[in-house]
Structures are given as structure tokens and as C-alpha cells.
C-alpha positions as CSV (number, residue, x, y, z in Angstrom):
1,X,19.0,-7.8,-15.4
2,X,17.9,-4.5,-13.6
3,X,15.7,-5.4,-10.3
4,X,12.7,-3.4,-10.1
5,X,10.9,-2.6,-6.8
6,X,7.4,-1.1,-6.1
7,X,6.1,1.7,-3.8
8,X,2.0,1.5,-3.6
9,X,0.8,5.1,-3.1
10,X,-2.9,6.3,-3.6
11,X,-2.4,10.1,-3.9
12,X,-1.2,11.5,-6.9
13,X,0.7,13.8,-5.5
14,X,2.6,11.8,-3.4
15,X,3.2,9.7,-6.4
16,X,4.7,12.8,-8.6
17,X,7.0,13.3,-5.2
18,X,8.3,10.3,-4.9
19,X,9.2,10.4,-8.9
20,X,10.8,13.3,-8.7
21,X,13.0,12.3,-5.1
22,X,14.1,9.1,-7.0
23,X,14.8,10.5,-10.3
24,X,17.2,13.1,-8.7
25,X,18.7,10.4,-6.7
26,X,19.4,8.6,-10.1
27,X,17.2,5.6,-10.4
28,X,14.7,5.4,-13.5
29,X,11.1,5.3,-12.6
30,X,7.7,4.9,-13.3
31,X,4.0,5.6,-12.3
32,X,1.5,2.5,-13.2
33,X,-1.2,1.0,-11.9
34,X,-2.5,-3.0,-11.8
35,X,-6.1,-4.3,-11.5
36,X,-6.4,-5.7,-8.0
37,X,-7.7,-9.4,-8.5
38,X,-11.3,-9.6,-9.5
39,X,-12.1,-6.4,-8.3
40,X,-13.0,-3.1,-10.7
41,X,-10.6,-1.2,-8.5
42,X,-6.8,-0.4,-9.3
43,X,-3.7,-0.1,-7.2
44,X,-1.1,2.8,-8.2
45,X,2.3,2.6,-7.4
46,X,5.6,3.9,-8.4
47,X,8.3,1.5,-10.0
48,X,11.9,2.7,-9.7
49,X,15.1,0.7,-10.5
50,X,18.9,1.8,-11.2
51,X,19.9,1.2,-14.9
52,X,23.4,-0.3,-15.8
53,X,23.3,-3.2,-13.6
54,X,24.1,-1.5,-10.7
55,X,22.4,-3.1,-7.6
56,X,19.6,-0.9,-5.3
């Protein structure tokens, strides 16, 4: 199974930059958000991993 890691990032422009850098270096990436506990706010992050069982 692939080990996935997250980088929390508030700014959409910063998330786009992170995605570009990680993808150009061979990582599979996605941008996502998850709800913070019971509040109505979200934590935005970039998730990345190496495909094919190669360690990070």
C-alpha cells in the first residue's frame, strides 16, 4: 500500500505551487479539504504519495 502524506496549506495559490512541484518530481498528488471537528470550517491540504510501492 502507498504511504500518503499531507501538507496543510491555507492559500489556494500555495497549494497549486505545491502540486506543481510534487508532480514534477514524480509524486501522485491531490488537493482536498476535511472538516475540522464539529465546526463549520475546513482544513485544506495537499496529499502526495509515490505510486508503485516505492518508499517516500
